[in-house]
C-alpha positions as CSV (number, residue, x, y, z in Angstrom):
1,M,27.5,15.5,-153.5
2,S,24.4,17.5,-154.5
3,N,24.8,20.1,-157.3
4,V,22.6,22.5,-155.4
5,V,24.2,25.1,-153.2
6,V,22.1,26.3,-150.3
7,L,23.0,29.8,-149.2
8,D,21.3,31.4,-146.2
9,N,22.7,34.9,-146.6
10,G,22.1,36.6,-143.3
11,G,23.2,40.1,-142.4
12,G,25.4,38.7,-139.6
13,L,26.3,35.2,-140.7
14,I,26.4,33.3,-144.0
15,K,25.3,29.6,-143.7
16,A,26.4,27.7,-146.8
17,G,26.4,24.1,-147.9
18,F,24.8,21.5,-150.2
19,G,21.2,20.5,-150.6
20,G,20.3,17.2,-148.9
21,E,23.0,17.6,-146.2
22,R,21.9,18.0,-142.5
23,D,24.3,20.7,-141.6
24,P,25.9,23.5,-143.6
25,T,29.6,23.2,-144.8
26,C,30.5,26.5,-143.2
27,I,29.0,29.2,-141.0
28,V,31.0,32.4,-141.4
29,P,30.6,36.2,-140.7
30,N,29.1,38.1,-143.6
31,C,31.6,40.9,-143.4
32,T,35.3,41.9,-143.9
33,A,37.5,43.4,-141.2
34,R,41.0,44.9,-141.1
35,P,43.0,44.8,-137.8
36,P,44.8,48.0,-137.0
37,S,48.2,46.3,-137.4
38,S,47.4,45.0,-140.9
39,K,46.8,46.4,-144.4
40,K,45.0,43.3,-145.5
41,W,41.2,42.9,-145.3
42,L,40.2,39.5,-143.8
43,L,36.9,38.0,-144.8
44,A,34.5,35.1,-143.9
45,D,36.4,32.2,-142.3
46,Q,39.6,34.2,-141.9
47,L,37.9,36.2,-139.2
48,L,37.3,33.0,-137.2
49,S,41.1,32.1,-137.0
50,P,42.2,31.8,-133.3
51,S,45.5,33.5,-134.2
52,E,43.8,36.7,-135.5
53,D,43.6,39.6,-133.0
54,L,40.5,41.6,-134.1
55,T,40.7,44.2,-131.4
56,S,39.6,47.6,-132.8
57,A,39.3,46.1,-136.3
58,T,37.7,48.2,-139.0
59,L,34.6,46.5,-140.1
60,R,32.6,46.6,-143.4
61,R,29.3,44.8,-143.9
62,P,27.3,44.4,-147.2
63,F,24.1,44.6,-145.2
64,D,22.6,47.5,-143.3
65,R,19.2,47.3,-141.5
66,G,18.4,44.2,-143.4
67,H,19.0,45.6,-146.9
68,L,21.9,44.8,-149.2
69,I,23.7,48.1,-149.6
70,N,27.0,47.0,-151.0
71,P,26.6,44.4,-153.7
72,D,30.4,44.5,-154.7
73,L,31.4,43.6,-151.2
74,Q,28.8,40.8,-151.0
75,S,30.1,39.5,-154.4
76,S,33.8,39.4,-153.1
77,I,32.7,37.5,-150.0
78,W,30.7,35.0,-152.1
79,A,33.6,34.6,-154.5
80,H,35.8,33.5,-151.5
81,L,33.0,31.3,-150.3
82,F,32.4,29.5,-153.6
83,T,36.0,29.0,-154.6
84,T,37.8,28.4,-151.2
85,L,35.2,27.0,-148.8
86,L,32.7,25.2,-151.0
87,K,35.0,24.5,-154.0
88,I,32.2,24.6,-156.6
89,H,32.0,25.4,-160.3
90,P,28.9,27.7,-160.6
91,P,28.0,27.0,-164.3
92,N,27.3,23.4,-163.3
93,T,25.5,24.3,-160.1
94,S,22.1,25.6,-159.0
95,I,21.7,27.9,-156.0
96,L,19.0,28.3,-153.4
97,L,19.3,31.7,-151.9
98,T,17.5,33.2,-149.0
99,Q,16.5,36.8,-149.1
100,P,14.9,39.1,-146.5
101,L,11.2,39.6,-146.8
102,F,10.1,42.6,-149.0
103,T,13.5,43.0,-150.7
104,L,13.4,46.0,-153.0
105,P,13.3,45.3,-156.8
106,S,16.5,47.3,-157.3
107,I,18.4,45.1,-154.8
108,Q,16.8,42.0,-156.3
109,R,18.2,43.0,-159.7
110,S,21.7,43.5,-158.2
111,V,21.7,40.0,-156.7
112,D,20.5,38.5,-160.0
113,E,23.3,40.2,-161.8
114,I,25.8,38.8,-159.4
115,I,24.4,35.2,-159.5
116,F,23.9,35.0,-163.3
117,E,26.3,37.5,-164.9
118,E,29.2,37.4,-162.5
119,F,29.2,33.8,-161.3
120,N,27.2,32.2,-164.2
121,F,25.1,29.9,-162.0
122,K,23.0,27.4,-163.9
123,S,19.8,28.3,-162.1
124,L,18.4,30.2,-159.0
125,F,15.7,29.7,-156.5
126,V,14.9,32.5,-154.1
127,A,13.2,31.7,-150.8
128,D,12.3,33.6,-147.7
129,S,13.3,32.5,-144.2
130,P,9.8,31.9,-142.6
131,S,8.6,29.4,-145.3
132,L,11.9,27.4,-145.0
133,V,11.6,27.2,-141.2
134,H,8.0,26.1,-141.5
135,L,8.9,23.4,-144.1
136,Y,11.7,22.0,-141.9
137,E,9.6,21.9,-138.7
138,A,6.6,20.3,-140.5
139,S,8.9,17.6,-141.9
140,R,10.5,16.9,-138.4
141,R,7.0,16.2,-136.9
142,P,4.8,14.8,-139.7
143,Y,2.0,14.1,-137.2
144,G,2.3,17.4,-135.3
145,L,0.0,20.4,-135.4
146,I,2.3,22.4,-137.7
147,S,2.3,19.6,-140.3
148,K,-1.5,18.8,-140.0
149,A,-2.7,22.4,-140.1
150,Q,0.0,23.4,-142.6
151,C,0.2,26.6,-140.6
152,S,2.6,28.3,-138.2
153,L,3.8,31.7,-137.0
154,V,7.6,32.0,-137.5
155,V,9.3,34.5,-135.2
156,D,12.7,35.2,-136.7
157,C,15.0,37.3,-134.4
158,G,17.9,37.8,-136.7
159,F,20.9,40.1,-136.9
160,S,19.3,43.2,-138.5
161,F,15.6,42.9,-137.5
162,T,12.9,40.7,-136.1
163,H,9.9,39.4,-138.1
164,A,6.7,37.7,-136.9
165,A,5.5,36.0,-140.1
166,P,2.4,33.8,-140.5
167,V,3.0,30.8,-142.9
168,F,0.2,28.9,-144.6
169,Q,0.7,25.9,-146.8
170,N,4.5,26.7,-147.1
171,F,3.8,30.3,-148.3
172,T,4.5,33.3,-146.1
173,L,1.4,35.5,-145.8
174,N,3.1,38.8,-146.6
175,Y,0.0,40.9,-145.5
176,G,0.4,39.4,-142.0
177,V,4.1,40.0,-141.5
178,K,5.1,42.4,-138.8
179,R,8.6,43.7,-138.4
180,M,10.6,45.2,-135.5
181,D,13.8,47.1,-136.5
182,L,15.7,45.4,-133.7
183,G,18.0,42.5,-134.0
184,G,21.3,41.1,-132.7
185,K,23.3,44.1,-134.1
186,A,21.2,46.6,-132.1
187,L,21.6,44.5,-128.9
188,T,25.4,44.4,-129.3
189,N,25.5,48.2,-129.9
190,Y,23.5,48.8,-126.8
191,L,25.8,46.6,-124.8
192,K,28.8,48.5,-126.2
193,E,27.2,51.8,-125.0
194,L,26.5,50.5,-121.5
195,V,30.0,49.0,-121.0
196,S,31.7,52.1,-122.5
197,Y,29.7,54.4,-120.2
198,R,30.4,52.4,-117.0
199,S,33.8,50.7,-117.5
200,V,36.0,50.8,-120.5
201,N,35.6,52.2,-124.1
202,V,34.5,49.2,-126.3
203,M,32.6,51.2,-129.0
204,D,35.0,49.8,-131.7
205,E,34.9,46.2,-130.5
206,S,32.1,44.6,-132.4
207,F,33.6,41.1,-132.5
208,I,34.5,41.1,-128.8
209,M,31.1,42.5,-127.7
210,D,29.2,40.0,-129.8
211,D,31.1,37.3,-127.8
212,V,30.3,39.0,-124.5
213,K,26.6,39.2,-125.4
214,E,26.4,35.5,-126.5
215,R,28.3,34.2,-123.5
216,L,26.9,36.3,-120.7
217,C,23.5,37.8,-121.5
218,F,20.2,36.2,-120.6
219,V,16.5,37.1,-120.5
220,S,15.1,38.1,-117.1
221,L,11.8,36.6,-116.0
222,D,11.4,39.3,-113.3
223,V,13.1,42.5,-114.2
224,Q,12.2,44.5,-111.0
225,R,13.5,41.7,-108.8
226,D,16.7,41.3,-110.8
227,L,17.4,45.0,-110.8
228,K,17.3,45.0,-107.0
229,I,19.7,42.0,-106.8
230,A,22.0,43.8,-109.3
231,R,22.4,46.7,-106.9
232,R,23.8,44.5,-104.1
233,P,27.5,45.1,-103.3
234,G,30.3,42.6,-103.9
235,N,29.5,38.9,-104.0
236,D,25.9,39.3,-102.9
237,N,25.3,40.4,-106.5
238,I,25.0,37.1,-108.3
239,F,24.9,38.8,-111.7
240,R,28.4,40.2,-111.4
241,C,31.0,38.5,-113.6
242,T,34.2,39.6,-115.3
243,Y,35.2,39.5,-118.9
244,V,38.9,39.7,-119.9
245,L,39.7,41.5,-123.1
246,P,42.4,40.1,-125.4
247,D,45.9,41.5,-124.9
248,G,47.2,40.7,-128.4
249,I,50.2,38.8,-126.9
250,T,49.2,36.0,-124.6
251,Y,45.7,35.5,-125.9
252,M,44.0,36.8,-129.1
253,K,40.4,36.3,-128.0
254,G,38.5,37.6,-124.9
255,F,37.2,35.2,-122.3
256,V,35.0,35.0,-119.2
257,K,37.3,35.2,-116.2
258,D,35.4,32.8,-114.0
259,P,32.7,30.7,-115.8
260,D,31.3,29.4,-112.5
261,E,30.8,32.9,-111.3
262,A,28.9,33.8,-114.6
263,K,26.5,30.9,-114.0
264,R,25.4,31.8,-110.5
265,H,22.2,33.6,-111.6
266,I,20.8,30.2,-112.8
267,S,19.7,29.6,-109.2
268,L,17.0,32.2,-109.8
269,D,15.3,30.0,-112.4
270,D,13.0,28.5,-109.9
271,G,11.9,31.9,-108.7
272,A,13.3,31.4,-105.2
273,P,15.0,34.5,-103.7
274,F,18.7,34.2,-103.8
275,S,20.6,34.1,-100.5
276,P,24.4,33.7,-100.7
277,A,24.5,32.5,-97.1
278,G,22.2,29.6,-97.9
279,E,24.3,28.4,-100.8
280,K,27.3,26.3,-99.8
281,D,29.0,26.6,-103.2
282,Y,28.8,30.4,-103.1
283,T,30.0,30.9,-99.5
284,E,33.0,28.7,-100.2
285,C,34.2,30.8,-103.0
286,H,33.0,34.1,-101.4
287,D,36.4,35.0,-100.0
288,V,38.2,34.2,-103.2
289,A,35.7,36.2,-105.3
290,Q,36.0,39.1,-102.8
291,K,39.8,39.1,-103.1
292,R,39.5,39.1,-106.8
293,Q,37.1,42.0,-106.6
294,D,39.5,43.9,-104.3
295,R,42.4,43.2,-106.7
296,R,40.5,44.5,-109.6
297,N,39.6,47.7,-107.8
298,I,43.2,48.3,-107.0
299,D,44.7,47.5,-110.4
300,L,43.2,49.9,-112.9
301,T,45.5,48.8,-115.7
302,K,43.8,45.4,-115.9
303,N,42.3,44.8,-119.3
304,E,38.9,43.6,-118.1
305,F,35.5,44.8,-117.1
306,S,32.6,43.5,-115.0
307,L,29.0,43.2,-115.9
308,T,26.0,43.2,-113.7
309,N,22.5,44.3,-114.8
310,E,23.7,44.8,-118.4
311,R,23.4,41.0,-118.7
312,F,19.6,41.1,-118.7
313,L,19.0,44.7,-119.7
314,V,20.4,44.1,-123.2
315,P,18.0,41.3,-124.2
316,E,15.2,43.2,-122.5
317,M,15.2,45.5,-125.5
318,I,13.4,42.9,-127.5
319,F,10.5,42.8,-125.1
320,R,10.4,46.5,-124.0
321,P,12.0,48.7,-126.7
322,A,9.9,51.7,-125.6
323,D,11.7,51.7,-122.2
324,L,14.9,52.3,-124.1
325,G,13.6,55.2,-126.1
326,M,12.6,53.3,-129.3
327,N,9.3,54.1,-130.8
328,Q,8.5,50.4,-131.3
329,A,6.1,47.7,-129.9
330,G,7.7,44.8,-128.1
331,L,7.9,41.3,-129.4
332,A,4.7,40.1,-127.8
333,E,2.6,42.9,-129.3
334,C,4.4,42.4,-132.7
335,I,3.1,38.7,-132.6
336,I,-0.4,39.8,-131.6
337,R,-0.5,42.2,-134.6
338,A,0.8,39.5,-137.0
339,V,-1.9,37.0,-135.9
340,S,-4.7,39.7,-135.9
341,S,-3.9,40.4,-139.6
342,C,-4.9,36.9,-140.6
343,H,-8.3,35.2,-140.9
344,P,-9.9,34.6,-137.5
345,H,-10.1,30.9,-138.2
346,L,-6.2,30.8,-138.2
347,H,-5.8,32.6,-134.9
348,P,-6.0,29.6,-132.5
349,V,-3.7,27.5,-134.7
350,L,-1.1,30.3,-135.1
351,Y,-0.9,30.9,-131.3
352,E,-0.4,27.1,-130.8
353,S,2.4,26.8,-133.4
354,I,4.8,29.7,-132.8
355,I,8.3,28.8,-134.0
356,L,11.4,30.7,-132.7
357,T,14.4,31.0,-135.0
358,G,17.4,33.3,-135.4
359,G,20.5,33.7,-133.2
360,S,18.8,36.2,-130.8
361,T,16.4,33.5,-129.6
362,L,19.3,31.6,-128.0
363,F,19.3,33.8,-124.9
364,P,18.5,31.6,-121.9
365,R,14.8,31.8,-120.9
366,F,13.8,33.6,-124.1
367,A,10.7,31.3,-124.9
368,Q,9.6,31.3,-121.2
369,R,9.6,35.1,-121.0
370,L,7.8,35.4,-124.4
371,E,5.1,33.0,-123.2
372,R,4.6,35.1,-120.0
373,E,4.3,38.3,-122.1
374,L,1.9,36.7,-124.6
375,R,-0.5,34.9,-122.2
376,P,-2.3,37.9,-120.8
377,L,-2.8,39.4,-124.3
378,I,-4.5,36.3,-125.8
379,P,-8.0,35.0,-125.2
380,D,-8.2,32.4,-122.4
381,D,-9.7,29.7,-124.7
382,Y,-6.6,29.8,-127.0
383,Q,-3.5,27.7,-126.1
384,V,-0.1,29.2,-126.5
385,K,2.7,26.9,-127.6
386,I,6.2,28.2,-128.4
387,T,8.8,25.9,-130.0
388,T,12.5,27.0,-130.3
389,Q,14.3,25.4,-133.2
390,E,16.9,22.8,-132.1
391,D,19.5,25.1,-133.7
392,P,18.0,28.5,-134.4
393,I,21.1,29.7,-136.3
394,I,20.9,27.0,-139.0
395,G,17.2,26.2,-138.9
396,V,16.5,28.3,-142.1
397,W,19.4,26.6,-143.9
398,R,18.1,23.1,-143.0
399,G,14.8,24.0,-144.5
400,G,16.6,25.2,-147.6
401,S,18.6,21.9,-147.7
402,L,15.3,19.9,-147.5
403,L,13.7,21.9,-150.3
404,A,16.8,21.7,-152.5
405,S,16.8,17.9,-152.3
406,S,13.2,17.5,-153.4
407,P,12.6,16.0,-156.9
408,D,10.7,19.1,-158.0
409,F,13.4,21.6,-157.1
410,E,15.0,22.1,-160.5
411,A,11.6,22.8,-162.1
412,M,10.9,25.6,-159.6
413,C,14.1,27.5,-160.4
414,I,14.9,30.3,-162.8
415,T,17.4,29.2,-165.3
416,K,20.1,31.4,-166.7
417,S,18.5,31.4,-170.2
418,E,15.1,32.4,-168.7
419,Y,16.8,35.3,-166.9
420,E,18.6,36.4,-170.0
421,E,15.3,36.2,-172.0
422,C,12.8,37.8,-169.5
423,G,14.9,39.8,-167.1
424,S,14.8,39.9,-163.3
425,A,11.4,41.2,-162.6
426,R,9.4,38.8,-164.7
427,C,11.4,35.8,-163.5
428,H,10.8,36.6,-159.8
429,K,7.0,36.7,-160.2
430,R,6.9,32.9,-159.8
431,F,8.4,33.2,-156.3
432,F,6.3,36.0,-155.0
433,N,2.8,35.7,-156.5
């Protein structure tokens, strides 16, 4: 086993494992939570236990808006990770750690203290997400454009924020990076507000609403058309589906009541107008669905709620934040600004090598919608090519694993003795020149 730990320390999820492996050993929430019925705080993998009811759990996160605000909490989560899940001895181990772009020096010092003074790691390498994504994608296709041009535009839609970052020769061009203060957490919060206003109060249900968002939300290719369909009554509304909340007795996790019902909107992919009467599958289940609808209307004690236009209005925030009262440009404009900040010779290559990573890019039709938004804004003689990573959640980690297994890796790290001699700021100059 490699003696290099690769730690992609996201605001929402920690991806951790060993250099040279294809997949991380564990993917766990980067937070602690305490259920109302318990005095004990659960952390990392304990939050994923199927027997834990996390309804209305109190939540604490070390990250806020992409910045580490609670180093002590982060340290306790890492301690559990290193001893229980990875089972490593830090003094014999090097660590590759991802950090958000433009991390403040004070936060950097806190992290260094945890790594070298608290855990006593042998050496440290700090990387940013875009350069690792670029490295991994270039290695996957050695004869592709990204590898030949050594250039790409990495669009990272993470938990706390979204970055459009140009990468050239494995270095992120900091002057070209553009950021949107919008990520998976904001989308979940918006979904909470919509459901709480229309159905049942879920403002304290972060874990449940994350699950609802991931299972049921999708990107609309034609918002005006879909809004009209969403206003149709009963079963004519193909977006309507029901999510059942956990009851804490029979089942501890929420679930989609009728998965087939939730997939009906896929018929719109081809752009054809939906007609329930013309679809045999839907007419057959029409009566059953209608009865279920009536039953829910009558029984107000049922622990469930239905979603309609919320399913596409929530991801719509990424493309049209201004429509929701946010003073921000949408993702397409963010990308245009990032490319425009670079040398004109790079523009055509960057537009042809856009890489999507981060959990928020997993919404169905995300890349298709982004291309539709970008195309009118880009000169006609430029091609637009958008690639979504095969697994956008662990794509950054895989790049880190690849780098950590290279023969030059140890020489690139800061050792504990260098840190003790020079301090944090001087050591980090080698990473961020």
